[in-house]
Backbone of each chain as ProteinMPNN parsed JSONL, in Angstrom:
{"seq_chain_A": "MHSSSGLFEIHDDVLSVDVIESVYSRDAVLRTAYWFTDRCYLFITRPGPGFLRVQFKARALKSDLVVEALQEVAGEFLNSLLDHQIRQDIESQTGRIRELLVAKAFAEAGVLEDIPPGEPGDSVEVHQRESGLVNIERT", "coords_chain_A": {"N_chain_A": [[0.84, -1.185, 0.0], [0.539, 2.202, -0.796], [0.588, 5.56, 0.036], [0.045, 9.111, 0.27], [0.119, 11.924, 2.358], [0.579, 14.716, 2.251], [2.574, 15.776, 4.42], [3.582, 13.271, 4.992], [4.784, 10.103, 3.732], [3.512, 6.949, 3.029], [4.216, 3.568, 3.012], [3.727, 0.221, 2.733], [2.994, -0.013, 5.495], [4.994, 1.478, 6.628], [5.898, 4.598, 7.596], [7.204, 7.547, 6.249], [9.137, 10.52, 6.553], [10.548, 13.446, 5.266], [13.238, 15.46, 6.308], [14.503, 18.652, 6.265], [17.806, 19.731, 6.377], [18.708, 22.317, 6.48], [16.891, 23.605, 7.96], [16.283, 21.971, 10.17], [18.584, 20.669, 12.386], [20.974, 17.927, 12.391], [21.524, 17.147, 15.008], [19.251, 17.958, 16.402], [17.366, 16.293, 15.235], [18.346, 13.786, 16.02], [18.191, 14.041, 18.806], [15.45, 14.265, 19.145], [14.569, 11.859, 18.016], [15.624, 10.042, 19.788], [13.914, 10.153, 21.965], [11.67, 8.964, 21.001], [12.021, 6.327, 20.466], [10.976, 4.442, 22.148], [8.356, 4.302, 21.52], [7.889, 3.668, 18.876], [9.334, 1.999, 15.994], [12.254, 3.311, 14.64], [14.011, 4.534, 11.835], [16.7, 6.047, 10.276], [17.741, 7.609, 7.373], [20.012, 9.044, 4.939], [19.29, 10.209, 2.17], [20.337, 12.065, 0.44], [22.64, 14.882, 0.279], [21.874, 17.344, 2.66], [19.323, 16.622, 3.437], [17.442, 14.553, 5.669], [15.893, 11.377, 6.019], [13.327, 10.203, 7.912], [12.055, 7.235, 9.117], [9.164, 5.569, 10.216], [7.874, 2.886, 12.057], [5.295, 0.859, 13.263], [5.152, -0.523, 16.584], [3.319, -2.385, 17.346], [1.489, -5.274, 16.144], [0.206, -5.738, 12.796], [-2.627, -3.786, 12.033], [-5.826, -2.204, 11.45], [-5.532, 0.24, 12.489], [-2.957, 1.011, 12.388], [-1.806, 2.794, 10.49], [-3.078, 5.231, 11.069], [-2.245, 5.556, 13.724], [0.5, 5.749, 13.36], [0.656, 8.107, 11.901], [-0.16, 9.898, 13.82], [1.868, 9.638, 15.737], [4.068, 10.426, 14.186], [3.38, 13.052, 13.664], [3.526, 14.131, 16.219], [6.223, 13.745, 16.594], [7.301, 15.566, 14.744], [6.446, 17.993, 15.827], [7.836, 17.897, 18.254], [10.397, 17.87, 17.273], [10.584, 20.427, 16.169], [10.415, 21.886, 18.515], [12.8, 21.072, 19.847], [14.664, 22.083, 18.036], [14.228, 24.834, 18.159], [14.913, 25.317, 20.825], [17.612, 24.718, 20.642], [18.496, 26.696, 18.871], [17.983, 29.004, 20.363], [19.666, 28.543, 22.506], [22.169, 28.659, 21.243], [22.181, 31.319, 20.574], [21.883, 32.739, 22.966], [23.267, 31.464, 24.929], [25.864, 32.121, 25.854], [25.471, 34.54, 27.139], [23.822, 33.729, 29.218], [25.566, 32.082, 30.65], [27.397, 34.005, 31.553], [25.755, 35.559, 33.209], [25.1, 33.705, 35.213], [27.649, 33.15, 36.226], [28.314, 35.675, 37.216], [26.376, 35.979, 39.183], [27.076, 33.965, 41.006], [29.62, 34.862, 41.68], [29.087, 37.267, 42.989], [27.672, 36.355, 45.157], [29.609, 35.077, 46.508], [30.039, 32.403, 46.861], [31.882, 30.886, 45.625], [34.323, 31.281, 46.713], [37.337, 30.222, 48.413], [37.119, 27.983, 51.165], [38.011, 28.831, 54.508], [40.863, 27.286, 56.072], [40.787, 24.592, 58.538], [38.929, 24.209, 61.672], [36.415, 25.92, 63.627], [36.822, 25.308, 66.325], [39.483, 24.602, 66.6], [42.643, 24.423, 68.286], [44.91, 27.111, 68.991], [48.055, 28.905, 68.854], [49.289, 31.915, 70.151], [51.492, 34.372, 69.223], [53.276, 37.088, 70.29], [54.718, 39.637, 68.486], [57.723, 41.684, 68.183], [57.198, 43.91, 66.772], [54.708, 44.5, 67.455], [52.66, 43.31, 66.156], [50.473, 40.451, 66.021], [50.964, 37.006, 65.834], [49.208, 34.265, 64.811], [49.001, 30.807, 65.134], [48.024, 27.549, 64.1], [47.851, 24.737, 66.213]], "CA_chain_A": [[0.0, 0.0, 0.0], [1.311, 3.436, -0.833], [-0.253, 6.75, 0.067], [0.737, 10.323, 0.661], [-0.799, 12.879, 2.982], [1.271, 15.99, 2.408], [3.813, 15.683, 5.178], [4.064, 11.904, 5.146], [4.646, 9.063, 2.719], [3.283, 5.666, 3.694], [4.457, 2.45, 2.106], [3.792, -1.046, 3.474], [2.915, 0.255, 6.936], [6.141, 2.275, 7.073], [5.671, 6.015, 7.302], [8.473, 8.274, 6.184], [9.046, 11.974, 6.442], [11.841, 14.047, 4.944], [13.568, 16.606, 7.153], [15.529, 19.465, 5.596], [18.828, 20.061, 7.375], [18.896, 23.77, 6.607], [15.918, 24.046, 8.979], [16.438, 21.12, 11.356], [19.929, 20.086, 12.426], [21.067, 16.499, 12.699], [21.445, 16.955, 16.454], [17.846, 18.073, 16.817], [16.692, 15.07, 14.773], [18.78, 12.688, 16.896], [17.654, 14.266, 20.149], [14.017, 13.952, 19.093], [14.405, 10.425, 17.743], [15.971, 9.302, 20.999], [12.752, 10.103, 22.863], [10.549, 8.262, 20.363], [12.332, 4.92, 20.186], [10.153, 3.537, 22.975], [6.979, 4.309, 21.018], [7.822, 3.037, 17.558], [10.65, 1.715, 15.414], [12.72, 4.435, 13.823], [15.194, 4.296, 11.002], [17.03, 7.321, 9.636], [18.672, 7.535, 6.253], [20.347, 10.332, 4.341], [19.262, 9.924, 0.731], [21.172, 13.027, -0.267], [23.118, 15.941, 1.171], [20.906, 18.393, 2.973], [18.078, 16.169, 4.066], [17.372, 13.25, 6.322], [14.583, 10.718, 5.922], [12.997, 9.461, 9.134], [11.017, 6.24, 8.856], [8.467, 5.108, 11.421], [7.152, 1.617, 11.939], [4.582, 0.601, 14.523], [5.63, -1.656, 17.378], [2.255, -3.384, 17.413], [1.276, -6.04, 14.923], [-0.616, -5.042, 11.809], [-4.052, -3.608, 12.282], [-6.361, -1.089, 10.666], [-5.2, 1.501, 13.15], [-1.517, 1.246, 12.326], [-1.479, 3.997, 9.728], [-3.521, 6.396, 11.846], [-1.365, 5.677, 14.896], [1.805, 6.224, 12.891], [0.526, 9.52, 11.539], [-0.221, 10.656, 15.069], [3.224, 9.643, 16.325], [4.945, 11.232, 13.337], [3.012, 14.446, 13.901], [4.127, 14.512, 17.51], [7.665, 13.788, 16.356], [7.642, 16.82, 14.071], [6.286, 19.071, 16.817], [8.938, 17.788, 19.198], [11.598, 18.273, 16.529], [10.563, 21.894, 16.119], [10.716, 22.338, 19.879], [14.234, 20.879, 20.097], [15.434, 22.978, 17.175], [14.119, 26.194, 18.7], [15.748, 25.353, 22.031], [19.013, 24.724, 20.2], [18.772, 28.02, 18.303], [18.024, 29.981, 21.466], [20.886, 28.255, 23.265], [23.34, 29.171, 20.515], [22.126, 32.785, 20.538], [21.896, 33.37, 24.287], [23.961, 30.614, 25.891], [27.016, 32.821, 26.425], [24.946, 35.545, 28.08], [23.336, 32.994, 30.392], [26.742, 31.665, 31.428], [27.947, 35.191, 32.222], [24.844, 35.936, 34.296], [25.252, 32.717, 36.291], [28.976, 33.366, 36.816], [28.257, 36.921, 37.983], [25.561, 35.738, 40.378], [27.887, 33.179, 41.951], [30.728, 35.692, 42.143], [28.564, 38.246, 43.956], [27.253, 35.64, 46.373], [30.827, 34.653, 47.194], [30.024, 30.964, 47.165], [32.988, 30.199, 44.954], [35.584, 31.543, 47.408], [37.874, 29.083, 49.164], [36.736, 27.906, 52.579], [39.209, 28.938, 55.349], [41.269, 25.976, 56.593], [40.566, 24.318, 59.95], [37.584, 24.272, 62.264], [36.349, 27.005, 64.632], [37.269, 24.834, 67.645], [40.9, 24.224, 66.584], [43.475, 25.19, 69.23], [45.913, 27.952, 68.332], [49.053, 29.581, 69.692], [49.398, 33.337, 69.8], [52.852, 34.905, 69.468], [53.364, 38.54, 70.194], [55.97, 40.042, 67.853], [58.277, 42.949, 68.663], [56.581, 45.015, 66.039], [53.369, 44.742, 67.975], [51.691, 42.461, 65.474], [50.222, 39.173, 66.658], [51.001, 35.899, 64.892], [48.379, 33.166, 65.304], [49.301, 29.558, 64.436], [47.26, 26.383, 64.547], [48.734, 23.741, 66.829]], "C_chain_A": [[0.879, 1.239, 0.0], [0.35, 4.618, -0.826], [0.566, 7.933, 0.535], [-0.268, 11.283, 1.278], [-0.072, 14.19, 3.249], [2.598, 15.831, 3.098], [4.439, 14.3, 5.091], [3.898, 11.081, 3.871], [4.45, 7.753, 3.463], [3.401, 4.544, 2.675], [4.621, 1.195, 2.941], [3.88, -0.838, 4.992], [4.174, 0.915, 7.496], [5.899, 3.711, 6.629], [7.021, 6.722, 7.242], [8.227, 9.753, 5.986], [10.451, 12.517, 6.185], [12.039, 15.318, 5.765], [14.709, 17.372, 6.495], [16.522, 19.974, 6.63], [19.12, 21.56, 7.476], [17.924, 24.356, 7.627], [16.143, 23.295, 10.287], [17.808, 20.454, 11.325], [19.87, 18.588, 12.706], [20.924, 16.259, 14.197], [20.007, 17.032, 16.956], [17.068, 16.828, 16.409], [17.056, 13.898, 15.692], [18.179, 12.814, 18.298], [16.165, 13.893, 20.195], [13.802, 12.451, 18.92], [14.65, 9.6, 19.003], [14.759, 9.127, 21.911], [11.57, 9.354, 22.255], [10.824, 6.78, 20.131], [11.533, 3.952, 21.058], [8.719, 3.448, 22.459], [6.831, 3.63, 19.663], [9.245, 2.715, 17.092], [11.027, 2.867, 14.49], [13.946, 4.018, 13.025], [15.457, 5.584, 10.232], [18.045, 7.092, 8.529], [18.983, 8.943, 5.771], [20.432, 10.124, 2.83], [20.124, 10.873, -0.091], [21.642, 14.09, 0.69], [22.009, 16.96, 1.415], [19.569, 17.919, 3.474], [18.183, 14.755, 4.598], [15.976, 12.683, 6.138], [14.375, 9.87, 7.171], [11.844, 8.52, 8.822], [10.466, 5.714, 10.172], [7.768, 3.79, 11.123], [6.533, 1.293, 13.295], [5.192, -0.585, 15.258], [4.59, -2.776, 17.412], [2.145, -4.139, 16.087], [0.308, -5.293, 14.011], [-2.075, -4.94, 12.258], [-4.512, -2.418, 11.446], [-5.919, 0.255, 11.229], [-3.735, 1.884, 13.0], [-1.192, 2.565, 11.642], [-1.869, 5.25, 10.498], [-2.608, 6.632, 13.042], [-0.002, 6.224, 14.484], [1.752, 7.703, 12.532], [0.508, 10.392, 12.791], [1.171, 10.767, 15.698], [4.157, 10.535, 15.512], [4.635, 12.721, 13.493], [3.61, 14.957, 15.2], [5.639, 14.628, 17.375], [8.051, 15.136, 15.741], [7.481, 18.018, 15.011], [7.451, 19.086, 17.797], [10.254, 18.222, 18.54], [11.699, 19.79, 16.455], [10.949, 22.482, 17.475], [12.212, 22.229, 20.182], [15.079, 21.852, 19.272], [15.403, 24.409, 17.7], [14.958, 26.329, 19.967], [17.225, 25.467, 21.654], [19.393, 26.095, 19.648], [18.896, 29.074, 19.396], [19.292, 29.793, 22.287], [22.114, 28.826, 22.56], [23.359, 30.696, 20.49], [22.342, 33.41, 21.921], [22.687, 32.576, 25.327], [25.096, 31.323, 26.596], [26.555, 33.847, 27.465], [24.487, 34.857, 29.37], [24.505, 32.558, 31.286], [27.342, 32.838, 32.202], [27.082, 35.61, 33.4], [24.992, 34.993, 35.488], [26.585, 32.928, 37.005], [28.975, 34.612, 37.697], [27.472, 36.712, 39.279], [26.354, 34.962, 41.429], [29.023, 34.026, 42.528], [30.257, 36.677, 43.207], [28.16, 37.57, 45.264], [28.453, 35.143, 47.162], [30.9, 33.174, 47.485], [31.181, 30.225, 46.516], [34.327, 30.441, 45.649], [36.023, 30.308, 48.186], [37.427, 29.146, 50.615], [38.002, 28.006, 53.421], [39.564, 27.577, 55.935], [40.936, 25.838, 58.072], [39.117, 24.436, 60.37], [37.574, 25.391, 63.306], [36.888, 26.567, 65.993], [38.74, 24.452, 67.711], [41.682, 25.086, 67.59], [44.564, 25.946, 68.478], [46.913, 28.481, 69.355], [49.194, 31.007, 69.203], [50.793, 33.824, 70.186], [52.828, 36.412, 69.268], [54.712, 38.909, 69.585], [56.423, 41.397, 68.393], [57.615, 44.133, 67.998], [55.191, 45.361, 66.569], [52.305, 43.899, 67.314], [51.557, 41.122, 66.202], [50.227, 38.091, 65.584], [50.208, 34.727, 65.505], [48.655, 31.922, 64.481], [48.439, 28.438, 64.987], [48.217, 25.346, 65.118], [48.281, 22.352, 66.506]], "O_chain_A": [[1.866, 1.301, 0.733], [-0.6, 4.655, -1.608], [1.639, 7.777, 1.12], [-1.38, 11.435, 0.774], [-0.112, 14.709, 4.365], [3.639, 15.759, 2.445], [5.662, 14.158, 5.111], [3.009, 11.323, 3.056], [5.157, 7.481, 4.433], [2.771, 4.571, 1.618], [5.536, 1.101, 3.759], [4.731, -1.416, 5.667], [4.392, 0.908, 8.707], [5.72, 3.994, 5.444], [7.878, 6.507, 8.099], [7.261, 10.176, 5.351], [11.418, 12.091, 6.817], [11.131, 16.14, 5.898], [15.759, 16.801, 6.204], [16.136, 20.572, 7.634], [19.715, 22.013, 8.454], [18.115, 25.475, 8.101], [16.188, 23.89, 11.363], [18.154, 19.764, 10.366], [18.867, 18.06, 13.187], [20.288, 15.293, 14.618], [19.601, 16.263, 17.827], [16.207, 16.36, 17.154], [16.191, 13.118, 16.091], [17.725, 11.835, 18.891], [15.692, 13.288, 21.157], [12.963, 11.85, 19.59], [13.978, 8.599, 19.252], [14.595, 8.087, 22.548], [10.567, 9.134, 22.935], [9.952, 6.056, 19.65], [11.43, 2.769, 20.734], [7.95, 2.603, 22.917], [5.775, 3.083, 19.344], [10.225, 3.111, 17.723], [10.227, 3.326, 13.675], [14.792, 3.253, 13.49], [14.552, 6.144, 9.614], [19.079, 6.457, 8.736], [18.313, 9.906, 6.143], [21.511, 9.892, 2.284], [20.583, 10.529, -1.179], [21.115, 14.205, 1.797], [21.307, 17.375, 0.494], [18.748, 18.732, 3.9], [18.894, 13.901, 4.068], [14.994, 13.425, 6.106], [15.139, 8.946, 7.45], [10.795, 8.939, 8.332], [11.211, 5.451, 11.116], [7.154, 3.615, 10.071], [7.173, 1.439, 14.336], [5.684, -1.529, 14.641], [4.93, -3.956, 17.494], [2.645, -3.693, 15.055], [-0.329, -4.325, 14.428], [-2.656, -5.888, 12.786], [-3.709, -1.723, 10.824], [-5.932, 1.271, 10.535], [-3.322, 2.959, 13.435], [-0.4, 3.359, 12.15], [-1.101, 6.209, 10.576], [-2.24, 7.769, 13.337], [0.577, 7.061, 15.177], [2.681, 8.457, 12.822], [1.084, 11.48, 12.816], [1.591, 11.84, 16.131], [4.939, 11.303, 16.072], [5.543, 13.552, 13.456], [4.131, 16.071, 15.268], [6.258, 15.507, 17.975], [9.017, 15.767, 16.172], [8.291, 18.945, 14.987], [7.985, 20.144, 18.131], [11.102, 18.854, 19.17], [12.77, 20.363, 16.654], [11.709, 23.446, 17.56], [12.818, 23.164, 20.704], [16.083, 22.377, 19.753], [16.415, 25.109, 17.688], [15.635, 27.339, 20.162], [17.982, 26.216, 22.271], [20.482, 26.599, 19.924], [19.789, 29.921, 19.365], [19.917, 30.766, 22.712], [22.992, 29.406, 23.2], [24.426, 31.302, 20.397], [22.922, 34.491, 22.029], [22.764, 32.983, 26.487], [25.281, 31.155, 27.802], [27.166, 34.0, 28.523], [24.737, 35.349, 30.47], [24.437, 32.654, 32.511], [27.744, 32.691, 33.357], [27.594, 35.971, 34.459], [25.007, 35.435, 36.637], [26.651, 32.89, 38.234], [29.555, 34.617, 38.783], [27.86, 37.207, 40.337], [26.295, 35.285, 42.616], [29.348, 33.923, 43.711], [30.942, 36.897, 44.205], [28.293, 38.149, 46.341], [28.334, 34.823, 48.345], [31.736, 32.736, 48.275], [31.43, 29.061, 46.827], [35.348, 29.887, 45.242], [35.209, 29.468, 48.568], [37.364, 30.218, 51.216], [38.989, 27.342, 53.105], [38.672, 26.793, 56.261], [40.816, 26.836, 58.782], [38.221, 24.714, 59.573], [38.631, 25.766, 63.813], [37.374, 27.41, 66.748], [39.212, 24.02, 68.762], [41.437, 26.283, 67.736], [45.073, 25.479, 67.46], [46.649, 28.5, 70.557], [49.215, 31.272, 68.001], [51.212, 33.698, 71.337], [52.417, 36.925, 68.227], [55.75, 38.525, 70.123], [55.642, 42.152, 68.972], [57.487, 45.21, 68.58], [54.587, 46.364, 66.188], [51.191, 43.773, 67.821], [52.466, 40.722, 66.929], [49.576, 38.233, 64.549], [50.525, 34.266, 66.602], [48.556, 31.962, 63.255], [48.157, 28.383, 66.184], [49.284, 25.11, 64.552], [48.904, 21.383, 66.939]]}, "seq_chain_B": "MITPLQDTDESPVTLTHYVYTPAAIGETIRAFHELCDVEADVEEESTHLHFYPKSDCPVTVCDDFLNYALELSAQELLTNKE", "coords_chain_B": {"N_chain_B": [[12.721, 6.69, -3.039], [11.587, 4.353, -0.711], [13.004, 2.817, 2.009], [12.411, -0.294, 3.358], [11.859, -0.863, 6.823], [12.329, -3.286, 8.179], [14.331, -5.318, 6.728], [14.788, -7.92, 4.281], [16.996, -10.765, 4.442], [18.276, -10.746, 2.101], [18.86, -8.323, 0.85], [21.031, -5.666, 1.742], [20.92, -3.576, 4.706], [21.505, -0.229, 4.846], [23.422, 1.826, 6.833], [24.006, 5.107, 7.439], [26.978, 6.769, 8.368], [26.782, 9.303, 9.18], [24.627, 9.465, 10.779], [24.495, 7.026, 12.2], [26.976, 5.915, 14.195], [30.101, 4.187, 13.631], [31.089, 2.966, 15.973], [28.789, 2.708, 17.557], [27.293, 1.0, 15.971], [28.922, -1.28, 16.003], [28.837, -1.924, 18.741], [26.16, -2.518, 19.003], [25.909, -4.761, 17.39], [27.381, -6.551, 18.923], [25.758, -6.616, 21.198], [23.48, -7.876, 20.241], [24.218, -10.395, 19.519], [23.351, -12.881, 20.372], [20.853, -13.118, 19.385], [20.775, -12.626, 16.646], [22.819, -13.162, 13.768], [25.052, -10.916, 12.297], [26.254, -9.509, 9.393], [28.653, -7.253, 8.572], [29.503, -4.739, 6.358], [31.798, -2.459, 6.172], [32.14, 0.796, 5.082], [33.607, 3.959, 4.08], [31.738, 6.05, 4.499], [29.432, 4.791, 5.245], [27.776, 1.861, 6.621], [27.022, -1.373, 5.57], [24.602, -3.722, 6.328], [23.899, -7.148, 6.751], [21.361, -9.177, 7.866], [20.962, -12.097, 9.769], [18.769, -13.665, 11.275], [18.427, -15.699, 14.205], [16.923, -18.925, 14.892], [15.046, -18.956, 17.046], [14.507, -16.327, 17.643], [12.852, -13.115, 18.262], [10.427, -11.786, 15.904], [10.781, -9.17, 15.436], [13.412, -8.519, 15.586], [15.293, -7.255, 13.874], [14.305, -4.664, 13.629], [14.398, -3.908, 16.297], [17.124, -3.993, 16.63], [17.946, -1.849, 14.973], [16.738, 0.32, 16.275], [18.106, 0.239, 18.709], [20.727, 0.718, 17.885], [20.407, 3.297, 16.941], [19.771, 4.675, 19.297], [22.167, 4.368, 20.795], [23.947, 5.658, 19.105], [22.933, 8.251, 19.036], [23.349, 8.966, 21.697], [26.151, 8.916, 21.752], [26.937, 10.821, 19.765], [25.673, 13.156, 20.66], [26.571, 13.464, 23.271], [29.3, 13.848, 22.932], [29.312, 16.375, 21.966], [28.632, 18.048, 24.005]], "CA_chain_B": [[12.576, 5.283, -2.678], [11.459, 4.135, 0.726], [13.656, 1.582, 2.423], [11.671, -0.957, 4.432], [12.601, -0.919, 8.078], [12.826, -4.637, 8.42], [14.684, -5.819, 5.413], [15.07, -9.347, 4.201], [18.44, -10.981, 4.517], [18.817, -10.754, 0.745], [19.427, -7.022, 0.533], [21.588, -5.091, 2.978], [20.414, -2.325, 5.261], [22.631, 0.698, 4.861], [23.395, 2.82, 7.904], [24.955, 6.182, 7.176], [27.767, 7.139, 9.545], [26.357, 10.652, 9.572], [23.624, 9.268, 11.841], [24.863, 5.85, 12.999], [28.437, 5.865, 14.262], [30.639, 2.815, 13.58], [31.187, 2.419, 17.335], [27.432, 2.326, 17.989], [26.922, -0.186, 15.184], [29.688, -2.412, 16.531], [28.333, -2.283, 20.064], [24.836, -3.134, 18.811], [26.14, -6.128, 16.881], [27.783, -7.375, 20.074], [24.62, -6.767, 22.11], [22.447, -8.735, 19.636], [24.837, -11.578, 18.921], [22.622, -14.099, 20.721], [19.575, -13.128, 18.67], [20.965, -12.718, 15.191], [24.152, -12.923, 13.222], [25.051, -9.738, 11.436], [27.442, -9.352, 8.561], [28.813, -5.817, 8.365], [30.443, -4.287, 5.339], [32.035, -1.07, 6.583], [32.773, 1.695, 4.126], [34.009, 5.221, 4.701], [30.609, 6.884, 4.92], [28.271, 3.999, 5.673], [27.964, 0.438, 6.878], [25.944, -2.206, 5.019], [24.372, -4.848, 7.231], [23.063, -8.294, 6.392], [20.857, -9.81, 9.086], [20.649, -13.536, 9.738], [18.148, -13.944, 12.585], [18.466, -17.088, 14.663], [15.605, -19.559, 14.75], [14.085, -18.673, 18.112], [14.52, -14.909, 18.009], [11.607, -12.415, 17.927], [10.349, -11.351, 14.498], [11.124, -7.741, 15.361], [14.808, -8.369, 16.009], [16.003, -6.278, 13.035], [13.831, -3.331, 14.025], [14.969, -3.641, 17.621], [18.548, -3.733, 16.384], [18.095, -0.493, 14.424], [16.412, 1.274, 17.343], [19.199, 0.214, 19.689], [21.872, 1.408, 17.262], [20.082, 4.728, 16.892], [19.892, 5.215, 20.66], [23.593, 4.454, 21.143], [24.579, 6.659, 18.264], [22.483, 9.568, 19.523], [24.074, 9.224, 22.944], [27.557, 9.198, 21.444], [27.092, 12.071, 19.022], [25.22, 14.311, 21.434], [27.426, 13.612, 24.448], [30.586, 14.386, 22.504], [29.169, 17.806, 21.656], [28.374, 18.83, 25.21]], "C_chain_B": [[12.497, 5.141, -1.166], [12.086, 2.793, 1.074], [12.847, 0.932, 3.537], [12.515, -1.051, 5.685], [13.177, -2.297, 8.319], [13.097, -5.289, 7.074], [14.837, -7.343, 5.432], [16.575, -9.527, 4.253], [19.072, -11.015, 3.127], [19.453, -9.412, 0.382], [19.901, -6.355, 1.817], [20.831, -3.851, 3.427], [21.61, -1.4, 5.407], [22.441, 1.745, 5.956], [24.447, 3.885, 7.6], [25.682, 6.562, 8.46], [27.474, 8.567, 9.996], [25.352, 10.573, 10.726], [24.031, 8.129, 12.783], [26.392, 5.744, 13.018], [28.919, 4.412, 14.183], [30.736, 2.17, 14.958], [29.826, 1.934, 17.829], [26.97, 1.072, 17.242], [27.628, -1.425, 15.738], [29.174, -2.88, 17.88], [26.963, -2.971, 19.953], [24.979, -4.563, 18.301], [26.519, -7.059, 18.037], [26.596, -7.635, 21.004], [23.583, -7.764, 21.577], [22.994, -10.076, 19.147], [24.106, -12.874, 19.268], [21.319, -14.231, 19.951], [19.734, -13.246, 17.163], [22.435, -12.508, 14.84], [24.059, -11.752, 12.257], [26.369, -9.667, 10.689], [27.556, -7.869, 8.209], [29.88, -5.527, 7.323], [30.661, -2.79, 5.567], [32.738, -0.308, 5.47], [33.067, 3.015, 4.822], [32.815, 5.992, 5.27], [29.406, 6.099, 5.401], [28.667, 2.553, 5.928], [26.76, -0.319, 6.327], [25.822, -3.455, 5.89], [23.496, -5.915, 6.582], [22.655, -8.977, 7.688], [20.562, -11.284, 8.837], [20.067, -13.929, 11.097], [18.229, -15.424, 12.934], [17.037, -17.618, 14.813], [14.6, -19.128, 15.823], [14.036, -17.197, 18.5], [13.194, -14.241, 17.637], [11.619, -11.915, 16.482], [10.787, -9.898, 14.341], [12.603, -7.482, 15.63], [15.565, -7.321, 15.181], [15.606, -4.844, 13.4], [14.379, -2.944, 15.394], [16.452, -3.291, 17.509], [18.744, -2.271, 15.934], [17.765, 0.572, 15.473], [17.557, 1.388, 18.349], [20.415, 0.967, 19.146], [21.638, 2.911, 17.216], [20.237, 5.373, 18.266], [21.365, 5.387, 21.045], [24.287, 5.562, 20.364], [24.198, 8.072, 18.708], [23.222, 9.929, 20.8], [25.505, 9.644, 22.649], [27.723, 10.565, 20.786], [26.708, 13.284, 19.856], [26.089, 14.535, 22.662], [28.767, 14.229, 24.074], [30.521, 15.878, 22.213], [29.092, 18.654, 22.905], [29.65, 19.034, 26.007]], "O_chain_B": [[13.274, 5.757, -0.437], [11.735, 1.763, 0.499], [12.621, 1.561, 4.571], [13.722, -1.287, 5.627], [14.36, -2.453, 8.624], [12.185, -5.747, 6.387], [14.997, -7.953, 6.49], [17.335, -8.567, 4.125], [20.266, -11.281, 2.993], [20.468, -9.371, -0.314], [19.251, -6.464, 2.857], [20.188, -3.171, 2.628], [22.61, -1.76, 6.026], [21.434, 2.453, 5.996], [25.638, 3.585, 7.516], [25.064, 6.664, 9.52], [27.885, 8.977, 11.081], [25.244, 11.493, 11.538], [23.925, 8.251, 14.003], [27.019, 5.512, 11.984], [28.214, 3.504, 14.624], [30.497, 0.971, 15.104], [29.726, 0.874, 18.447], [26.332, 0.194, 17.823], [27.015, -2.478, 15.917], [29.083, -4.081, 18.139], [26.654, -3.887, 20.715], [24.256, -5.462, 18.73], [26.049, -8.193, 18.122], [26.444, -8.737, 21.532], [22.891, -8.418, 22.357], [22.303, -10.807, 18.438], [24.224, -13.861, 18.542], [20.744, -15.316, 19.868], [18.928, -13.888, 16.49], [23.172, -11.789, 15.515], [23.097, -11.627, 11.499], [27.448, -9.752, 11.275], [26.643, -7.302, 7.61], [31.008, -6.013, 7.406], [29.823, -1.964, 5.204], [33.792, -0.717, 4.984], [32.804, 3.168, 6.015], [32.876, 6.518, 6.381], [28.452, 6.685, 5.915], [29.73, 2.09, 5.515], [25.615, 0.051, 6.586], [26.805, -4.148, 6.151], [22.484, -5.611, 5.95], [23.505, -9.318, 8.511], [19.984, -11.655, 7.816], [20.772, -14.455, 11.958], [18.114, -16.288, 12.065], [16.075, -16.85, 14.854], [13.418, -18.956, 15.523], [13.565, -16.862, 19.587], [12.477, -14.752, 16.776], [12.678, -11.656, 15.911], [11.123, -9.456, 13.242], [12.998, -6.342, 15.876], [16.386, -6.581, 15.723], [16.443, -3.944, 13.47], [14.774, -1.8, 15.618], [16.956, -2.409, 18.204], [19.603, -1.561, 16.457], [18.435, 1.603, 15.549], [17.925, 2.481, 18.778], [21.046, 1.749, 19.857], [22.56, 3.699, 17.426], [20.767, 6.477, 18.386], [21.757, 6.434, 21.56], [25.109, 6.303, 20.904], [25.039, 8.97, 18.749], [23.668, 11.064, 20.967], [26.011, 10.608, 23.224], [28.555, 11.367, 21.209], [27.353, 14.328, 19.765], [26.32, 15.679, 23.055], [29.307, 15.044, 24.822], [31.543, 16.564, 22.211], [29.44, 19.834, 22.885], [29.625, 19.674, 27.058]]}, "name": "protein", "num_of_chains": 2, "seq": "MHSSSGLFEIHDDVLSVDVIESVYSRDAVLRTAYWFTDRCYLFITRPGPGFLRVQFKARALKSDLVVEALQEVAGEFLNSLLDHQIRQDIESQTGRIRELLVAKAFAEAGVLEDIPPGEPGDSVEVHQRESGLVNIERTMITPLQDTDESPVTLTHYVYTPAAIGETIRAFHELCDVEADVEEESTHLHFYPKSDCPVTVCDDFLNYALELSAQELLTNKE"}
């Protein structure tokens, strides 16, 4: 059986969708695919430079609902892919600023400074110097 | 042309290294060695696989193999970037 519904091609209960790499990166496709492997079988090919073909196959045995279920999963896949791609784009545009803000916040809070050695209850010796200064040493 | 997910053992399944890393493919072959024998023809940009499922293995073994390889490859490629 072969049919087409705009976004998808369906052939022998395998649904395929082409993804253009100028819009969606390979990393976004992989990240999205990783989260869908528990729902269906996925296979990714690269028929030519610049686009990837993602194929979906149902985990369940053949039934009348297979095609509809695959279309639903593939639709969710594409939405999730868009979500991952946008996150990736925002990260590449604002990631450096976010790192600077976090670094500044930690620096102002002083949580990155070294902790003074010893414990408050440690015994010490106090030596009075001729200059008047006091030298304190841990014993 | 649409490549069937579960291919027969007559024609190879081609995995592009752009998506499936050789290391992930090799690890998957080792993980599935009790379920099916796999003959791998490794080229520079892709690996061609011939599946020879064993008699008592599940019918979905090839599809499971491909999913597993995809998961490992995604982990490898994405982790190396971070």
